[in-house]
C-alpha positions, 0 to 999 in steps of 0.5 A: 900448503905443498903445491902440486907442480913441486909434488910431481917434481919431487917424488919423480927425484925421490923414486929415481932415487930410491930405484937406484938403490939396492939396498934400504936405509932408514934415512929414505924415510925422512921426507915422509916423516916431515911429511906427517908432521906437516900434514898430521890430519892426513896420517889416518887416512894416508895410512889406510890407503897404504893398507890398500895398496899393500895387497898389491905389494904383498902379491908382488913380493910373494911372487918372489918369495916363491922363488925363494929370493927374500932378498928381493922380496923385501926390497920390492916391499920396502922400496914400494912402501917408501915411494907410496908413502911420500906420494900419498902424503905429498899429494893429500887433499890434491885432486887430480885437475889440480895435477893437470894444471900443474903440469901447465905450470911445468911447461909441459907441451900444451897437448899432452897437458890437455890429454891429461886435464880430459882423462882427470875429467872422464875418470871424474864422469865414470866415477860419477856414473858407477857412484849413481848405478851403485845406488839404483842397484841398491834401491832395487835391492840387487844382491850380488851372487856367484850366478848368471843373474849377477853375472848378466847384471854387471854385463849390463853395467858395464856396457851401459857405462862404456855407452854413457862414456862414449855419449858424453865423449862425442857431447865434449867434443862438440862442446869444445869445438863451439868454443873454439878449442885451440889444443890448450887448456885455460886455467885461472889458478896459478900453482906457485911453489912456497917455503915448505916445498923447498924445505921438503925438497931439501930433506928428499936430497938429504934423504938420498944422500945420506946412508945412515940406518941399513936395512939387513936385506 
């Protein structure tokens, strides 16, 4: 089991390591290959998510292609995919709350870790409200079209979600005041490093140190 706190550290090192290279090497994909072996059940889901994220990567690469900078386009595409693949695999089956807890494990200032925790909470709330709204619209047989009526429905949905979020934020504030919140979220769960974490860390360092299999740009 890979710890979330280790994932944050390793992803930071890996991303900085990739950013300093103007050339991409096949050896840089070694950590992702190791993670694929360790988390074989996550391969299909990870590739599916990576494919969706590539929509944005292709758009960024296309802007470089329009300027006839083919080397930059390929570099952006390969570097982004290498980092995204690694990140998706290392945080597979981790929730945003696991990452919030890991910030406390890494001794991040309490205000920052608490802020991240509440942001994670509100992302979850917005997602739940959006899912409920989608079900209500489906029950009422709403069909999206390019007309004024559909745009009004979208505007009402966004407005309702904003109002609900403000209401829930106010309730959460009052709840934390009643519980004498002192700027720190206490967690019973402890995020510990494992042997697998150190093996992956070694692979990351080796992959960034080796310059094997240069991909010509």
